[in-house]
C-alpha positions as CSV (number, residue, x, y, z in Angstrom):
1,M,182.5,79.7,289.6
2,N,185.1,79.1,292.3
3,I,187.7,81.2,290.3
4,N,185.3,84.3,290.5
5,K,185.3,84.0,294.3
6,Q,189.1,83.8,294.5
7,F,189.9,86.6,292.2
8,P,189.1,89.6,294.6
9,R,191.3,87.8,297.3
10,A,194.1,87.3,294.8
11,L,194.0,91.0,294.0
12,E,194.0,92.0,297.7
13,D,196.9,89.6,298.3
14,E,198.8,91.2,295.6
15,A,198.2,94.7,296.8
16,I,199.3,93.8,300.3
17,F,202.4,92.2,298.9
18,I,203.2,95.4,297.0
19,L,202.7,97.7,299.9
20,R,205.1,95.6,302.1
21,E,207.7,95.6,299.3
22,V,207.5,99.4,299.1
23,A,208.0,99.7,302.7
24,A,211.0,97.4,302.6
25,Q,212.7,98.9,299.4
26,F,212.2,102.7,299.8
27,E,213.4,105.2,302.3
28,K,210.4,107.6,302.5
29,P,207.2,106.2,300.9
30,A,203.9,107.9,301.4
31,I,200.3,107.4,300.5
32,L,198.5,110.3,299.0
33,F,195.0,110.5,300.6
34,S,192.2,112.5,299.2
35,G,189.4,110.9,301.2
36,G,187.8,109.4,298.2
37,K,187.0,105.6,297.6
38,D,190.2,104.8,296.1
39,S,192.1,106.4,298.9
40,I,190.1,104.8,301.6
41,T,190.6,101.4,300.0
42,L,194.3,101.9,299.8
43,V,194.6,102.9,303.5
44,R,192.5,99.8,304.4
45,L,194.9,97.6,302.4
46,A,197.8,99.2,304.2
47,Q,196.3,98.6,307.5
48,K,195.8,94.8,306.6
49,A,199.4,94.6,305.3
50,F,200.9,95.8,308.5
51,F,198.5,94.6,311.1
52,P,198.8,94.5,314.1
53,G,201.3,97.4,313.7
54,K,200.8,100.8,312.4
55,I,201.2,101.8,308.7
56,P,205.1,102.6,308.5
57,F,204.7,105.5,306.2
58,P,202.7,108.8,306.3
59,L,199.4,109.6,304.7
60,V,199.6,112.9,302.8
61,H,196.4,114.8,302.5
62,V,196.5,118.1,300.4
63,D,193.7,120.2,301.9
64,T,192.2,122.2,299.0
65,G,189.6,123.7,301.1
66,H,186.9,122.0,299.1
67,N,186.5,118.9,301.2
68,F,183.3,117.9,303.1
69,P,183.7,118.2,306.8
70,E,183.2,114.4,307.1
71,T,186.3,114.0,304.9
72,T,188.6,116.0,307.2
73,D,186.9,114.4,310.4
74,F,187.8,111.0,309.0
75,R,191.2,111.9,308.0
76,D,191.9,113.3,311.5
77,K,190.6,110.2,313.3
78,L,192.6,108.0,310.9
């Protein structure tokens, strides 16, 4: 039972490690941001990886014109 509680934390730790490695090894990384659940999760992981600083690479959002207003509002505040 204890393993099940540790598993999500291990995944989060691995994702944070990968984000830091990408920032260290590549010249111009970016995160593609659609406003969906996967993108929001990735941005949150990046925020945790580089806290208390800012995410060291840009978020790229391709505005297709088919977004909910809440999506673009959230993107702009982010």
